[in-house]
OpenMM code with the backbone's topology and positions (N, CA, C; nanometers):
from openmm import Vec3, app, unit

residues = "MET GLN ILE ASN ARG ARG LEU ASN GLY ARG VAL GLU ARG ARG LEU PRO ILE MET ILE ALA VAL ARG LEU SER ARG GLY GLY ASP LEU PRO VAL SER GLU GLU LEU ALA TYR THR ASP ASN ILE SER VAL HIS GLY ALA ARG VAL VAL SER ASN ALA ALA TRP ARG VAL GLY GLU ARG ALA ASP VAL THR PRO VAL LYS GLU GLY SER SER LEU PRO GLY GLU VAL VAL TYR CYS GLN SER LEU GLY ASP SER PHE PHE VAL GLY PHE LYS PHE GLN GLU ALA VAL THR TRP SER PRO LEU ILE ARG TYR GLN PRO THR".split()
positions = [
    Vec3(-2.1042, -8.8047, -6.7641),
    Vec3(-2.1864, -8.6987, -6.8179),
    Vec3(-2.0991, -8.6066, -6.9036),
    Vec3(-2.1410, -8.5835, -7.0255),
    Vec3(-2.0652, -8.4979, -7.1155),
    Vec3(-2.1099, -8.3524, -7.0983),
    Vec3(-2.0128, -8.2604, -7.0935),
    Vec3(-2.0422, -8.1184, -7.0754),
    Vec3(-2.0445, -8.0508, -7.2108),
    Vec3(-2.1497, -7.9727, -7.2352),
    Vec3(-2.1592, -7.8966, -7.3592),
    Vec3(-2.0808, -7.7676, -7.3409),
    Vec3(-1.9688, -7.7518, -7.4140),
    Vec3(-1.8834, -7.6339, -7.4000),
    Vec3(-1.9555, -7.5051, -7.4395),
    Vec3(-2.0521, -7.5126, -7.5259),
    Vec3(-2.1227, -7.3927, -7.5707),
    Vec3(-2.2060, -7.3292, -7.4587),
    Vec3(-2.2386, -7.4054, -7.3574),
    Vec3(-2.3199, -7.3521, -7.2485),
    Vec3(-2.2439, -7.2521, -7.1630),
    Vec3(-2.1122, -7.2636, -7.1536),
    Vec3(-2.0369, -7.1700, -7.0712),
    Vec3(-1.9633, -7.0651, -7.1539),
    Vec3(-1.9909, -7.0570, -7.2853),
    Vec3(-1.9307, -6.9552, -7.3696),
    Vec3(-1.7910, -6.9892, -7.4176),
    Vec3(-1.7392, -7.1040, -7.3820),
    Vec3(-1.6038, -7.1424, -7.4193),
    Vec3(-1.6107, -7.2514, -7.5252),
    Vec3(-1.5701, -7.2190, -7.6460),
    Vec3(-1.5680, -7.3164, -7.7532),
    Vec3(-1.4261, -7.3659, -7.7754),
    Vec3(-1.3281, -7.2761, -7.7585),
    Vec3(-1.1892, -7.3098, -7.7817),
    Vec3(-1.1152, -7.3281, -7.6497),
    Vec3(-1.0181, -7.4147, -7.6528),
    Vec3(-0.9359, -7.4384, -7.5341),
    Vec3(-0.8499, -7.3158, -7.5061),
    Vec3(-0.8488, -7.2730, -7.3811),
    Vec3(-0.7660, -7.1597, -7.3393),
    Vec3(-0.6423, -7.2136, -7.2703),
    Vec3(-0.5296, -7.1536, -7.3065),
    Vec3(-0.4042, -7.1959, -7.2471),
    Vec3(-0.3511, -7.0852, -7.1566),
    Vec3(-0.3048, -7.1203, -7.0361),
    Vec3(-0.2553, -7.0198, -6.9418),
    Vec3(-0.1155, -6.9707, -6.9799),
    Vec3(-0.1108, -6.8887, -7.0842),
    Vec3(0.0160, -6.8376, -7.1350),
    Vec3(0.0225, -6.6875, -7.1110),
    Vec3(0.1293, -6.6432, -7.0466),
    Vec3(0.1472, -6.5007, -7.0178),
    Vec3(0.2384, -6.4396, -7.1245),
    Vec3(0.1850, -6.3395, -7.1947),
    Vec3(0.2596, -6.2684, -7.2985),
    Vec3(0.2432, -6.1193, -7.2728),
    Vec3(0.3521, -6.0451, -7.2743),
    Vec3(0.3438, -5.8993, -7.2637),
    Vec3(0.2868, -5.8459, -7.3955),
    Vec3(0.1845, -5.7601, -7.3845),
    Vec3(0.1184, -5.7046, -7.5031),
    Vec3(0.1012, -5.5536, -7.4887),
    Vec3(0.0849, -5.4879, -7.6021),
    Vec3(0.0466, -5.3470, -7.6048),
    Vec3(-0.0995, -5.3413, -7.6444),
    Vec3(-0.1781, -5.2672, -7.5674),
    Vec3(-0.3186, -5.2436, -7.6006),
    Vec3(-0.3305, -5.1016, -7.6541),
    Vec3(-0.3835, -5.0865, -7.7734),
    Vec3(-0.4060, -4.9546, -7.8331),
    Vec3(-0.5557, -4.9400, -7.8568),
    Vec3(-0.6153, -4.8421, -7.7899),
    Vec3(-0.7594, -4.8198, -7.8073),
    Vec3(-0.7874, -4.7650, -7.9456),
    Vec3(-0.8952, -4.8100, -8.0036),
    Vec3(-0.9384, -4.7603, -8.1340),
    Vec3(-1.0526, -4.6621, -8.1165),
    Vec3(-1.1166, -4.6293, -8.2250),
    Vec3(-1.2329, -4.5420, -8.2195),
    Vec3(-1.1986, -4.3958, -8.2337),
    Vec3(-1.2901, -4.3096, -8.1850),
    Vec3(-1.2772, -4.1648, -8.2000),
    Vec3(-1.1831, -4.1012, -8.0988),
    Vec3(-1.1517, -4.1731, -7.9911),
    Vec3(-1.0638, -4.1180, -7.8881),
    Vec3(-0.9219, -4.1068, -7.9410),
    Vec3(-0.8428, -4.0151, -7.8861),
    Vec3(-0.7009, -4.0129, -7.9237),
    Vec3(-0.6386, -4.1489, -7.8905),
    Vec3(-0.5517, -4.1940, -7.9761),
    Vec3(-0.4909, -4.3262, -7.9566),
    Vec3(-0.4086, -4.3253, -7.8282),
    Vec3(-0.4400, -4.4186, -7.7407),
    Vec3(-0.3623, -4.4349, -7.6187),
    Vec3(-0.3128, -4.5780, -7.6159),
    Vec3(-0.1949, -4.5974, -7.5615),
    Vec3(-0.1348, -4.7297, -7.5583),
    Vec3(-0.1018, -4.7668, -7.4151),
    Vec3(-0.1204, -4.8938, -7.3836),
    Vec3(-0.0929, -4.9445, -7.2495),
    Vec3(-0.0142, -5.0740, -7.2614),
    Vec3(0.0828, -5.0912, -7.1750),
    Vec3(0.1550, -5.2173, -7.1661),
    Vec3(0.0791, -5.3062, -7.0680),
    Vec3(0.0436, -5.4270, -7.1111),
    Vec3(-0.0354, -5.5188, -7.0292),
    Vec3(0.0187, -5.6608, -7.0521),
    Vec3(-0.0507, -5.7614, -6.9987),
    Vec3(-0.0098, -5.8993, -7.0236),
    Vec3(-0.1317, -5.9898, -7.0275),
    Vec3(-0.1175, -6.1004, -7.0990),
    Vec3(-0.2273, -6.1953, -7.1085),
    Vec3(-0.2284, -6.2860, -6.9859),
    Vec3(-0.3481, -6.3289, -6.9487),
    Vec3(-0.3659, -6.4285, -6.8431),
    Vec3(-0.3836, -6.5653, -6.9077),
    Vec3(-0.4540, -6.5662, -7.0211),
    Vec3(-0.4674, -6.6875, -7.1010),
    Vec3(-0.5020, -6.6467, -7.2437),
    Vec3(-0.4770, -6.7385, -7.3377),
    Vec3(-0.5085, -6.7109, -7.4772),
    Vec3(-0.5668, -6.8352, -7.5425),
    Vec3(-0.6422, -6.8120, -7.6488),
    Vec3(-0.6942, -6.9206, -7.7314),
    Vec3(-0.6761, -6.8775, -7.8761),
    Vec3(-0.7223, -6.9584, -7.9678),
    Vec3(-0.7040, -6.9277, -8.1091),
    Vec3(-0.7755, -6.7985, -8.1500),
    Vec3(-0.8879, -6.7667, -8.0883),
    Vec3(-0.9636, -6.6461, -8.1253),
    Vec3(-0.9924, -6.5531, -8.0080),
    Vec3(-0.9119, -6.5585, -7.9022),
    Vec3(-0.9379, -6.4706, -7.7894),
    Vec3(-0.8225, -6.4644, -7.6918),
    Vec3(-0.8321, -6.3682, -7.6015),
    Vec3(-0.7312, -6.3536, -7.4966),
    Vec3(-0.7940, -6.2854, -7.3761),
    Vec3(-0.7501, -6.3247, -7.2594),
    Vec3(-0.7864, -6.2549, -7.1361),
    Vec3(-0.6625, -6.1774, -7.0954),
    Vec3(-0.6787, -6.0454, -7.0857),
    Vec3(-0.5665, -5.9556, -7.0625),
    Vec3(-0.5850, -5.8852, -6.9285),
    Vec3(-0.4765, -5.8709, -6.8532),
    Vec3(-0.4790, -5.7935, -6.7298),
    Vec3(-0.4398, -5.6508, -6.7661),
    Vec3(-0.5333, -5.5578, -6.7435),
    Vec3(-0.5154, -5.4180, -6.7828),
    Vec3(-0.5250, -5.3273, -6.6610),
    Vec3(-0.4633, -5.2096, -6.6709),
    Vec3(-0.4745, -5.1094, -6.5650),
    Vec3(-0.5984, -5.0233, -6.5793),
    Vec3(-0.6666, -5.0343, -6.6928),
    Vec3(-0.7812, -4.9482, -6.7222),
    Vec3(-0.9081, -5.0311, -6.7391),
    Vec3(-1.0206, -4.9687, -6.7089),
    Vec3(-1.1503, -5.0309, -6.7333),
    Vec3(-1.1841, -5.0171, -6.8815),
    Vec3(-1.2468, -5.1184, -6.9362),
    Vec3(-1.2889, -5.1192, -7.0760),
    Vec3(-1.4391, -5.1441, -7.0810),
    Vec3(-1.5019, -5.0956, -7.1862),
    Vec3(-1.6456, -5.1182, -7.2060),
    Vec3(-1.6660, -5.2301, -7.3079),
    Vec3(-1.7670, -5.3118, -7.2839),
    Vec3(-1.8013, -5.4173, -7.3786),
    Vec3(-1.8289, -5.3533, -7.5139),
    Vec3(-1.7709, -5.4113, -7.6177),
    Vec3(-1.7879, -5.3594, -7.7533),
    Vec3(-1.6747, -5.2677, -7.7982),
    Vec3(-1.5943, -5.2175, -7.7031),
    Vec3(-1.4803, -5.1333, -7.7413),
    Vec3(-1.3838, -5.2150, -7.8263),
    Vec3(-1.3118, -5.1453, -7.9119),
    Vec3(-1.2141, -5.2106, -7.9991),
    Vec3(-1.0727, -5.1680, -7.9606),
    Vec3(-0.9809, -5.2608, -7.9799),
    Vec3(-0.8402, -5.2331, -7.9504),
    Vec3(-0.7532, -5.3187, -8.0400),
    Vec3(-0.6321, -5.2726, -8.0629),
    Vec3(-0.5305, -5.3557, -8.1264),
    Vec3(-0.4480, -5.4181, -8.0148),
    Vec3(-0.4304, -5.5483, -8.0199),
    Vec3(-0.3538, -5.6213, -7.9200),
    Vec3(-0.2284, -5.6731, -7.9907),
    Vec3(-0.1118, -5.6257, -7.9445),
    Vec3(0.0141, -5.6565, -8.0113),
    Vec3(0.1153, -5.7128, -7.9121),
    Vec3(0.1683, -5.8331, -7.9362),
    Vec3(0.2728, -5.8853, -7.8486),
    Vec3(0.3952, -5.7936, -7.8513),
    Vec3(0.4584, -5.7731, -7.7372),
    Vec3(0.5740, -5.6847, -7.7286),
    Vec3(0.6936, -5.7454, -7.8011),
    Vec3(0.7185, -5.8735, -7.7827),
    Vec3(0.8390, -5.9365, -7.8385),
    Vec3(0.8265, -5.9698, -7.9865),
    Vec3(0.7203, -6.0368, -8.0237),
    Vec3(0.7039, -6.0792, -8.1621),
    Vec3(0.5580, -6.1112, -8.1888),
    Vec3(0.5224, -6.1127, -8.3149),
    Vec3(0.3860, -6.1464, -8.3526),
    Vec3(0.3137, -6.0275, -8.4100),
    Vec3(0.2076, -6.0570, -8.4799),
    Vec3(0.1335, -5.9512, -8.5464),
    Vec3(0.0236, -5.8964, -8.4557),
    Vec3(-0.0114, -5.7713, -8.4814),
    Vec3(-0.1185, -5.7041, -8.4088),
    Vec3(-0.2523, -5.7626, -8.4520),
    Vec3(-0.3419, -5.7809, -8.3562),
    Vec3(-0.4755, -5.8297, -8.3879),
    Vec3(-0.5795, -5.7299, -8.3407),
    Vec3(-0.6736, -5.6942, -8.4272),
    Vec3(-0.7843, -5.6110, -8.3812),
    Vec3(-0.8788, -5.6973, -8.2980),
    Vec3(-0.9128, -5.6487, -8.1794),
    Vec3(-0.9996, -5.7249, -8.0907),
    Vec3(-1.1171, -5.6436, -8.0412),
    Vec3(-1.2182, -5.7133, -7.9958),
    Vec3(-1.3375, -5.6503, -7.9387),
    Vec3(-1.3534, -5.6980, -7.7951),
    Vec3(-1.3814, -5.6053, -7.7046),
    Vec3(-1.3995, -5.6402, -7.5638),
    Vec3(-1.5325, -5.7134, -7.5468),
    Vec3(-1.5269, -5.8311, -7.4834),
    Vec3(-1.6486, -5.9076, -7.4565),
    Vec3(-1.6845, -5.9073, -7.3080),
    Vec3(-1.5873, -5.8740, -7.2210),
    Vec3(-1.6173, -5.8547, -7.0789),
    Vec3(-1.5026, -5.7791, -7.0134),
    Vec3(-1.5314, -5.7203, -6.8982),
    Vec3(-1.4303, -5.6521, -6.8181),
    Vec3(-1.4669, -5.6730, -6.6720),
    Vec3(-1.3772, -5.7395, -6.5973),
    Vec3(-1.4010, -5.7695, -6.4564),
    Vec3(-1.2993, -5.6961, -6.3704),
    Vec3(-1.3478, -5.6284, -6.2666),
    Vec3(-1.2593, -5.5553, -6.1760),
    Vec3(-1.1795, -5.6527, -6.0901),
    Vec3(-1.0504, -5.6176, -6.0696),
    Vec3(-0.9602, -5.6966, -5.9861),
    Vec3(-0.9002, -5.6097, -5.8771),
    Vec3(-0.9727, -5.5124, -5.8298),
    Vec3(-0.9162, -5.4157, -5.7362),
    Vec3(-0.8562, -5.3007, -5.8131),
    Vec3(-0.7223, -5.2987, -5.8242),
    Vec3(-0.6542, -5.1921, -5.8971),
    Vec3(-0.6389, -5.2194, -6.0458),
    Vec3(-0.6705, -5.3406, -6.0907),
    Vec3(-0.6591, -5.3725, -6.2323),
    Vec3(-0.7853, -5.4460, -6.2783),
    Vec3(-0.7861, -5.4892, -6.4049),
    Vec3(-0.9064, -5.5469, -6.4653),
    Vec3(-0.8696, -5.6667, -6.5530),
    Vec3(-0.9537, -5.7697, -6.5496),
    Vec3(-0.9465, -5.8779, -6.6473),
    Vec3(-1.0331, -5.8348, -6.7640),
    Vec3(-0.9743, -5.8291, -6.8832),
    Vec3(-1.0477, -5.7873, -7.0023),
    Vec3(-1.0441, -5.9010, -7.1028),
    Vec3(-1.1613, -5.9450, -7.1461),
    Vec3(-1.1716, -6.0506, -7.2462),
    Vec3(-1.1817, -5.9908, -7.3847),
    Vec3(-1.0913, -6.0296, -7.4728),
    Vec3(-1.0925, -5.9837, -7.6115),
    Vec3(-1.1266, -6.0993, -7.7037),
    Vec3(-1.2089, -6.0702, -7.8037),
    Vec3(-1.2430, -6.1660, -7.9078),
    Vec3(-1.1793, -6.1153, -8.0370),
    Vec3(-1.1116, -6.2047, -8.1085),
    Vec3(-1.0465, -6.1707, -8.2346),
    Vec3(-1.1190, -6.2379, -8.3501),
    Vec3(-1.1318, -6.1672, -8.4621),
    Vec3(-1.1899, -6.2267, -8.5827),
    Vec3(-1.0887, -6.3175, -8.6508),
    Vec3(-0.9609, -6.2786, -8.6476),
    Vec3(-0.8547, -6.3576, -8.7089),
    Vec3(-0.7972, -6.4536, -8.6054),
    Vec3(-0.7379, -6.5597, -8.6536),
    Vec3(-0.6746, -6.6567, -8.5639),
    Vec3(-0.5448, -6.5985, -8.5080),
    Vec3(-0.5185, -6.6280, -8.3811),
    Vec3(-0.3945, -6.5855, -8.3163),
    Vec3(-0.2802, -6.6699, -8.3722),
    Vec3(-0.1762, -6.6024, -8.4204),
    Vec3(-0.0601, -6.6734, -8.4759),
    Vec3(0.0656, -6.6443, -8.3940),
    Vec3(0.0488, -6.5983, -8.2710),
    Vec3(0.1627, -6.5687, -8.1848),
    Vec3(0.2329, -6.6996, -8.1515),
    Vec3(0.3654, -6.6990, -8.1570),
    Vec3(0.4432, -6.8223, -8.1417),
    Vec3(0.4184, -6.8974, -8.0099),
    Vec3(0.3992, -6.8300, -7.8952),
    Vec3(0.3747, -6.9096, -7.7728),
    Vec3(0.2475, -6.9940, -7.7819),
    Vec3(0.1423, -6.9427, -7.8475),
    Vec3(0.0200, -7.0215, -7.8612),
    Vec3(0.0433, -7.1373, -7.9566),
    Vec3(0.1079, -7.1109, -8.0679),
    Vec3(0.1327, -7.2169, -8.1656),
    Vec3(0.2194, -7.3268, -8.1044),
    Vec3(0.3177, -7.2872, -8.0253),
    Vec3(0.4093, -7.3835, -7.9630),
    Vec3(0.3349, -7.4794, -7.8698),
    Vec3(0.2359, -7.4299, -7.7946),
    Vec3(0.1688, -7.5131, -7.6943),
    Vec3(0.0319, -7.5628, -7.7371),
    Vec3(-0.0107, -7.5284, -7.8577),
    Vec3(-0.1407, -7.5736, -7.9071),
    Vec3(-0.1353, -7.7234, -7.9341),
    Vec3(-0.2312, -7.7984, -7.8802),
    Vec3(-0.2316, -7.9431, -7.9061),
    Vec3(-0.2598, -7.9700, -8.0545),
    Vec3(-0.2006, -8.0731, -8.1076),
    Vec3(-0.2204, -8.1068, -8.2490),
    Vec3(-0.3304, -8.2067, -8.2683),
] * unit.nanometer
topology = app.Topology()
chain = topology.addChain("A")
for resn in residues:
    res = topology.addResidue(resn, chain)
    for name in ("N", "CA", "C"):
        topology.addAtom(name, app.Element.getBySymbol(name[0]), res)
């Protein structure tokens, strides 16, 4: 039986790659920055472990600490993990961070 990936919201393969990132909230609020890390990433998204709750639709810049360009992202979900949160970000641009490129299947 073939599974339709579109039914579960996952179109792209997610890789369990942990990268330290800076999250900078956008919008009208004063810019605040948080050091966080990814739980997994794909070409157009990332699941980030954050210390703060986020609202669906909020925007943030997600920037790898070591290397790579900042990507503007939109929150698509936020799940409580006790003291922290899993936050799903969707990016309009493709992720070009070296750890993803290194492990992306050809």
